[in-house]
C-alpha positions, 0 to 999 in steps of 0.5 A: 193516783198515777199508776195502779201499783200493788202498794197503793191499797195499803199505802193510800186506799185503806188509810184514806178511808180513816183520814178526814179530808181525803178522798181518792178521787181519780186514777190513771195508768198506762193501761186504761183497762187496768186503771178501770179495774183498779178503780172498780175494785177500790171505789175510785170514781174517775178514771183518766186516759193518761197521767197528763189528763189526770194532772190537768183535772182541776178538781184534784188537789194532790197526787200519789205517785207509786210509779217505778223509781226511774219515773218518779222525778219526771211525774213529780215535776209534772205534778208540781207544774200542774199545781198539785201537792205530791206524795211520792213513793220512796225513793223519791227520785233515782239520784241526788241530782233529780232530788235537787230538781224536785226540791227547787220545784217544790220551793218555787211552787210552794207545794207540799212534796213528801217522800213516803218513808211511812215508818218515819211517822210512827212513834217507834221512829220518834222514840228511836231518835229520842233515845239515841240523840237524847244521850241515854246511850251515851256517846254513840259508837256504832249504828247498824241498819238493815232491810233484807227480804226475799224477792226471787222474781228476777223479772220484777221491775225492782231488778231493772236498771232502766227503771232505777232498780236494785236492792239499795234503791228498793230495800236499802233506801230504808236502811240508809234513811234509818241510818241517817235518822240515828247517826250523830252526823250525816254518814260518809261512805267508807266502802261498799260491796255489792252482789250483782245480777248475772244478766245485768251486773249494773243491778245489785241484788244485795249491798253492804256499805260502811260509814264514818259517823264522826267522832270515831263512830262507825255505821253499816247498812245491809240491803238485800232482795236475794242473798243468804240473808233472807229476812232482816229489818233491824236497827241497832245502836251501840253507845258507851252506856248501852244499846238500842235494838229495834226489829221491824222499824219499817212496819211496826204496826205488823210487829216489832221488838223494841229493846233498850239496855242502859248501864246493864238494865234491860227494858222493852217498850211497845207501841200501838195505835194507827198504822204508819200509812195513816199517820203519814197521810195525816201529816201529808194533809197538814204539811209544813212542819208535819212533813218529816220527809221533805225534798231536802231530806230526800236530797241527803238520802239520795246523796248517800245512795249515789255515793254507795253505788260509786264505792261499790263500783256500780253506776248511780241510777238515772 
């Protein structure tokens, strides 16, 4: 692990205990004391003095990188240069240009790079895509996705421009990724509107964007960390024959509602089993076709995010 991040216990530590072939063997953080405390709490045997020292450890096969968004590309590239596979938190990079650098490095080294869109490895995501692209809803007319939650701690790193923060980056990357998953074609940005921070108008606290999805279909994403929409984690697809609505597509192991209406007939579907994080970690170990979120996918997602920022009159992250 690079960094003692808050997400790490749920995203790596706990699922690693249930996945054969994985041992969380070492950690490094900017503050060695913090890394040591994290290691003691979670049973990690080795603490390194720096990120570079950890990458130089020949006993390690792979690294998990949950650093702030603006630090992802630098350390992913360093990890690949050190011969390590990478599980990188979303968004994988700060912009599309960095994602292309990571893609080139992954292709050059032959190492696995997986963007940690953990929801993509759950049966809910697979079933959404199957219903939409399998034609059950008929010709798709509209796709809407959202990721909105309250984060009123404005000193949080997710509000810092120099760390590639903003609602679109932190919450909205899920909405953009899910829109891409359910869209008939790669989305093309038509317009975007941002609510920005007073102290730094480059940083969005909420974002709405509209898209052309081809053949007359339209799309919309909503992302917010602080706006009148306090909580929304929904995907909705409207077709000529019916609709699909999924509440909490991002963490369905916590709860979810999966509703389908086709030709006037309604049904609900339910999904259980392993968590998104455990499924993601198993796919990371397998690599190859099991990796549903490789760098090429990250390039496409970050291209849309860059275009949304430009359409909203804000600078892309860097």
